ROKEMAR-686670 format. One record per residue (C-alpha): residue number from 1; residue in one letter; chain; x, y, z. Coordinates in steps of 0.02 Angstrom, whole numbers, plus 50000, padded with zeros to 5 digits. Layout:
<sites>
> num|residu|chaine|X|Y|Z
> NUM|A|A|X|Y|Z $
...
</sites>
This chain:
<sites>
> num|residu|chaine|X|Y|Z
> 1|M|A|49582|50390|51421 $
> 2|H|A|49493|50224|51441 $
> 3|T|A|49367|50274|51307 $
> 4|Y|A|49507|50318|51187 $
> 5|L|A|49591|50151|51214 $
> 6|I|A|49428|50062|51173 $
> 7|E|A|49409|50165|51015 $
> 8|L|A|49588|50127|50963 $
> 9|A|A|49567|49941|50997 $
> 10|S|A|49407|49939|50894 $
> 11|L|A|49492|50031|50750 $
> 12|M|A|49640|49912|50752 $
> 13|A|A|49528|49759|50758 $
> 14|I|A|49445|49815|50596 $
> 15|F|A|49604|49883|50517 $
> 16|S|A|49701|49722|50547 $
> 17|F|A|49590|49632|50421 $
> 18|A|A|49619|49771|50293 $
> 19|I|A|49808|49760|50319 $
> 20|V|A|49825|49576|50275 $
> 21|S|A|49697|49573|50134 $
> 22|P|A|49773|49557|49958 $
> 23|G|A|49779|49716|49857 $
> 24|A|A|49889|49838|49762 $
> 25|D|A|49995|49876|49917 $
> 26|L|A|50038|49694|49948 $
> 27|A|A|50071|49663|49763 $
> 28|M|A|50188|49813|49761 $
> 29|V|A|50288|49758|49914 $
> 30|L|A|50303|49580|49850 $
> 31|R|A|50370|49638|49682 $
> 32|Q|A|50489|49761|49764 $
> 33|S|A|50554|49623|49878 $
> 34|I|A|50583|49501|49737 $
> 35|V|A|50645|49616|49600 $
> 36|H|A|50734|49758|49691 $
> 37|G|A|50779|49682|49859 $
> 38|R|A|50754|49710|50043 $
> 39|Q|A|50803|49892|50058 $
> 40|S|A|50687|49950|49918 $
> 41|A|A|50543|49846|49987 $
> 42|I|A|50563|49919|50161 $
> 43|I|A|50570|50097|50094 $
> 44|T|A|50414|50060|49991 $
> 45|S|A|50330|49999|50150 $
> 46|F|A|50364|50167|50231 $
> 47|G|A|50291|50254|50079 $
> 48|I|A|50130|50156|50100 $
> 49|G|A|50122|50197|50285 $
> 50|V|A|50151|50383|50259 $
> 51|S|A|50016|50390|50124 $
> 52|L|A|49893|50315|50248 $
> 53|M|A|49910|50474|50351 $
> 54|V|A|49850|50571|50199 $
> 55|H|A|49688|50470|50201 $
> 56|V|A|49671|50490|50389 $
> 57|T|A|49702|50678|50378 $
> 58|Y|A|49569|50717|50248 $
> 59|T|A|49448|50601|50336 $
> 60|I|A|49470|50693|50501 $
> 61|L|A|49458|50863|50416 $
> 62|G|A|49295|50814|50330 $
> 63|L|A|49362|50811|50152 $
> 64|G|A|49328|50625|50141 $
> 65|L|A|49142|50658|50159 $
> 66|I|A|49148|50787|50019 $
> 67|I|A|49239|50667|49902 $
> 68|S|A|49125|50521|49944 $
> 69|Q|A|48970|50626|49902 $
> 70|S|A|49040|50701|49741 $
> 71|I|A|49037|50586|49590 $
> 72|Y|A|49151|50708|49498 $
> 73|L|A|49286|50709|49632 $
> 74|F|A|49271|50523|49659 $
> 75|N|A|49296|50489|49474 $
> 76|I|A|49450|50600|49469 $
> 77|A|A|49526|50501|49612 $
> 78|K|A|49471|50336|49537 $
> 79|W|A|49541|50365|49362 $
> 80|C|A|49706|50429|49431 $
> 81|G|A|49719|50266|49528 $
> 82|V|A|49670|50164|49375 $
> 83|A|A|49800|50251|49266 $
> 84|Y|A|49938|50225|49396 $
> 85|L|A|49901|50040|49423 $
> 86|I|A|49897|50005|49236 $
> 87|Y|A|50056|50107|49211 $
> 88|I|A|50158|50009|49338 $
> 89|G|A|50079|49848|49271 $
> 90|V|A|50137|49884|49094 $
> 91|K|A|50311|49931|49159 $
> 92|A|A|50321|49764|49250 $
> 93|L|A|50269|49669|49093 $
> 94|R|A|50402|49757|48991 $
> 95|A|A|50540|49732|49121 $
> 96|G|A|50686|49621|49074 $
> 97|R|A|50751|49477|49177 $
> 98|S|A|50818|49531|49347 $
> 99|E|A|50984|49448|49389 $
> 100|I|A|50980|49413|49576 $
> 101|D|A|51127|49322|49650 $
> 102|A|A|51038|49237|49794 $
> 103|G|A|51195|49148|49846 $
> 104|I|A|51278|49308|49906 $
> 105|G|A|51143|49345|50034 $
> 106|S|A|50976|49430|50057 $
> 107|D|A|51049|49605|50062 $
> 108|V|A|51140|49595|49896 $
> 109|A|A|51104|49742|49781 $
> 110|P|A|51000|49687|49631 $
> 111|A|A|51059|49725|49454 $
> 112|Q|A|50914|49844|49432 $
> 113|H|A|50960|49985|49551 $
> 114|Q|A|50816|50085|49621 $
> 115|S|A|50834|50249|49713 $
> 116|A|A|50760|50272|49886 $
> 117|L|A|50649|50413|49822 $
> 118|K|A|50577|50303|49684 $
> 119|A|A|50548|50158|49803 $
> 120|F|A|50460|50273|49927 $
> 121|G|A|50357|50354|49788 $
> 122|L|A|50297|50188|49721 $
> 123|G|A|50225|50140|49889 $
> 124|F|A|50156|50313|49924 $
> 125|M|A|50068|50331|49757 $
> 126|A|A|49999|50153|49755 $
> 127|N|A|49907|50187|49918 $
> 128|V|A|49863|50371|49905 $
> 129|L|A|49781|50349|49734 $
> 130|N|A|49664|50214|49799 $
> 131|P|A|49490|50295|49810 $
> 132|K|A|49423|50146|49908 $
> 133|A|A|49522|50212|50056 $
> 134|V|A|49406|50364|50058 $
> 135|F|A|49258|50255|50102 $
> 136|F|A|49355|50138|50215 $
> 137|F|A|49423|50272|50331 $
> 138|L|A|49266|50376|50323 $
> 139|S|A|49160|50226|50373 $
> 140|I|A|49268|50161|50515 $
> 141|F|A|49304|50332|50589 $
> 142|S|A|49121|50384|50584 $
> 143|T|A|49065|50216|50653 $
> 144|V|A|49195|50183|50788 $
> 145|V|A|49262|50355|50836 $
> 146|S|A|49153|50476|50932 $
> 147|A|A|49124|50649|50859 $
> 148|H|A|49180|50718|51028 $
> 149|T|A|49352|50636|51019 $
> 150|P|A|49484|50774|51005 $
> 151|M|A|49564|50796|50834 $
> 152|M|A|49739|50764|50902 $
> 153|V|A|49682|50598|50974 $
> 154|K|A|49611|50551|50805 $
> 155|F|A|49777|50592|50724 $
> 156|G|A|49858|50482|50857 $
> 157|Y|A|49745|50339|50801 $
> 158|G|A|49805|50369|50624 $
> 159|L|A|49987|50363|50676 $
> 160|V|A|49961|50196|50764 $
> 161|M|A|49873|50127|50609 $
> 162|A|A|50012|50190|50496 $
> 163|A|A|50145|50112|50609 $
> 164|A|A|50052|49946|50606 $
> 165|L|A|50041|49952|50417 $
> 166|I|A|50227|49988|50401 $
> 167|L|A|50272|49847|50522 $
> 168|W|A|50166|49723|50424 $
> 169|F|A|50244|49764|50257 $
> 170|V|A|50420|49773|50329 $
> 171|G|A|50388|49597|50395 $
> 172|V|A|50333|49543|50222 $
> 173|S|A|50489|49624|50149 $
> 174|L|A|50604|49534|50271 $
> 175|F|A|50522|49365|50241 $
> 176|M|A|50523|49381|50052 $
> 177|T|A|50708|49429|50049 $
> 178|T|A|50776|49285|50153 $
> 179|P|A|50911|49187|50057 $
> 180|R|A|50795|49039|50029 $
> 181|M|A|50653|49146|49960 $
> 182|R|A|50772|49250|49854 $
> 183|S|A|50850|49091|49784 $
> 184|A|A|50680|49019|49739 $
> 185|F|A|50614|49177|49657 $
> 186|S|A|50774|49228|49567 $
> 187|R|A|50753|49078|49452 $
> 188|A|A|50584|49143|49395 $
> 189|S|A|50611|49331|49405 $
> 190|Q|A|50548|49366|49229 $
> 191|W|A|50388|49269|49260 $
> 192|I|A|50366|49361|49424 $
> 193|D|A|50373|49526|49330 $
> 194|R|A|50244|49463|49206 $
> 195|I|A|50127|49397|49340 $
> 196|S|A|50141|49554|49446 $
> 197|G|A|50110|49658|49290 $
> 198|V|A|49951|49563|49255 $
> 199|V|A|49898|49581|49437 $
> 200|F|A|49923|49770|49435 $
> 201|I|A|49827|49788|49271 $
> 202|A|A|49687|49676|49337 $
> 203|L|A|49677|49782|49495 $
> 204|G|A|49666|49937|49386 $
> 205|I|A|49526|49863|49282 $
> 206|R|A|49432|49810|49438 $
> 207|L|A|49449|49985|49508 $
> 208|A|A|49387|50058|49344 $
> 209|T|A|49225|49959|49357 $
> 210|E|A|49187|50013|49534 $
> 211|R|A|49063|50150|49573 $
> 212|A|A|49054|50277|49711 $
> 213|G|A|48911|50189|49795 $
</sites>
């Protein structure tokens, strides 16, 4: 048990830096918070966390190693991710002005209603289509976690990491939807859409230029 706690602590020490680093996940949650409100942003956060378990699962089962060593499979994953990032970037650029009545409160429903399924799917797809996660989880699990650690314990590590990721983005969602923040961003909602659109497209282009190794 003591060995497993050391492994988990080591994983979380590395993963904590990945959580707070800027990327498509953070850009997605920020836009959801500002444009669609607190509830959508929180649901999106859960989508991101659940998709992390997909990466953990294929890493533990050994599929991550296969993908990382196959240029063909890596490129499939990469270009799916590129297409998705550019798609949501273009949608953000084409979005109209979001009318957010910040004076009513942080839980007010935005004019642009978004279903829970769509909010969850946006977070899930943004993370699951990121091929860099293949190498990240493969590298930290093979470096930090012993080959003799039981599979169920490894899945337990993944659940803790997913919970930490969800908590971080829920915190971001709560902060960005406070009345003061909503009031500040509601006055520039159209520019926020444009900036976030450019960010998503730039992330897609950056991903397109990356190689398997």
